[in-house]
Structures are given as C-alpha cells and as structure tokens.
N, C-alpha and C positions, 0 to 999 in steps of 0.2 A: 619356729616355723609356721608360716601361714597357709593353710591348703584349703583351697576353693573346691567344694562338691558341688557340680552343676548336676541338679535335679534331673535334668533331661537325659544326662548321659549316666546316671547313677542306676546301677542294678541291685533292686532291694527288695526285699518283701516275698519273693518267689521261691523261698524255701533252699535249703542247701544244696540239694541236686541240681538245681537250675543256676544257682550262683558260681561264678568264676571271677577270676582277677580282672579278665577281658574276655567277654563273651563273642566269640567270631562271627555269630550269624547277625547281631545287631551291634556289634561294636560297644555294647554296654560293660561298665566296670563297677564291680563292687568297691565298698570305701575303701578297703585295703589295697586293692588293684590300683584305685585314684592315687593313693597315698604312695605306692611303689613307682607310680609313673611320675610323680613329682620328685621323687627320690632318684631319677632317671634311669629306671628299668624301661629298657625297650619294649614294645608292643609285642615282636615278635616272640619274647622270650615269656611274656606272660599269657599269651593266647591260649583259651581254653583251659588254663590251669587253676585247680581250685585253690590254692594257698600259696602263700609266699614262702612258708617253710618248705618248699617243693621246689624253689627256684635255683638254688645252690648259689646264691649271691651272698658272698659272706659279709660285703660292704653294707648290706641293709642293717638298722639297729636291730640288736639281739633281740627283742621283744618280739620282732617280726621273723625270726629264724627257727622259733621253737616248734615244736609239735603243739596245737593249740588245745589245751586242757584246763579244767578248772584247777587242777594242780600245778602243772608246770609252766603254765602261760595263761593266767585267767584272763588278762588283757585281750591277747589277740583272741582266746577263746569267745570273749564276751562280744568283742566287735563281730565276729562272723556270727554269733547267735543273734546281735540285735539286728545286723544287716539283714540278714535272711529271713527273718522271722515274718510268715504271712500274716499274721495276727496283729502284730504291734503297730500302733498308730503313728503316722509319720512324725508328728510333733515329738512324741516319746523317742521314737528312734533317733531323732537328730540330736535331741538332748543327751542321751543315752552314749551314742558315738562321740559326741563333743566332750562329754566327760571322759571318757576313756582315752582319746588323743590329748587332752590336755595334761593328763599324768605325765606324758611323754612331750611335753613343751610343744604341742601342736595345736595351733589356733583354728578352729575349723570356721568357714563360712560357707553358709548352703545359699547357692544362686538359681534363678530360673524356678 
C-alpha cells in the first residue's frame, strides 16, 4: 500500500495531548489518522479521537487495534511517539514513521 502524507494537513510535533486522529478545530490528522482515512475510516468516526485502538473498527490491521505500549504493540506506540514528539526534527520524524510503516508493507510519500 502507498500512503501519501500531506505535510499541510499532517498534525505532528504538538505533544500527545494535542494530537488526534482528526482534530476538529483545524481538520489536521496525525499519521495514524491519515492511515486510517486511507483504509476507509470515515472522518466523523475519527473526529477528536486520540487513537485507532479506540475506534472499535475490527477491520483495521491488527497493529492498529492494540493499546499502544512498548510491550504489546511497539509499532503503534512508536508511531504515536514520533508523530507527537515536540523536539524531534522533521527529517528524523519522517524517516522514523516511514520505517515503522514499511514494516507493515506501507510505502510513505510526504508531499508539500
């Protein structure tokens, strides 16, 4: 699967409290929200939700359904951590997320 992340719409680097799959006030999405959208999850379901594991959509890939932790689901945990980290530089963030998604056969392209 190829996933395009538009930097204009991508919500990142603002800390975990501010991050949402789809933040209603500005319509920005974290990397997992962008992925869920590409997988067919409707915006109204993701609106102001903190994580994919809370959506109750069992058709999502397993790695998006677990509670994100370094033990039970390190890929989801690390994707959220990298996405939300206010200190990580953009190049490192993009490389890190690209690497995590690649483990799940998702090729990421960043635009804008």
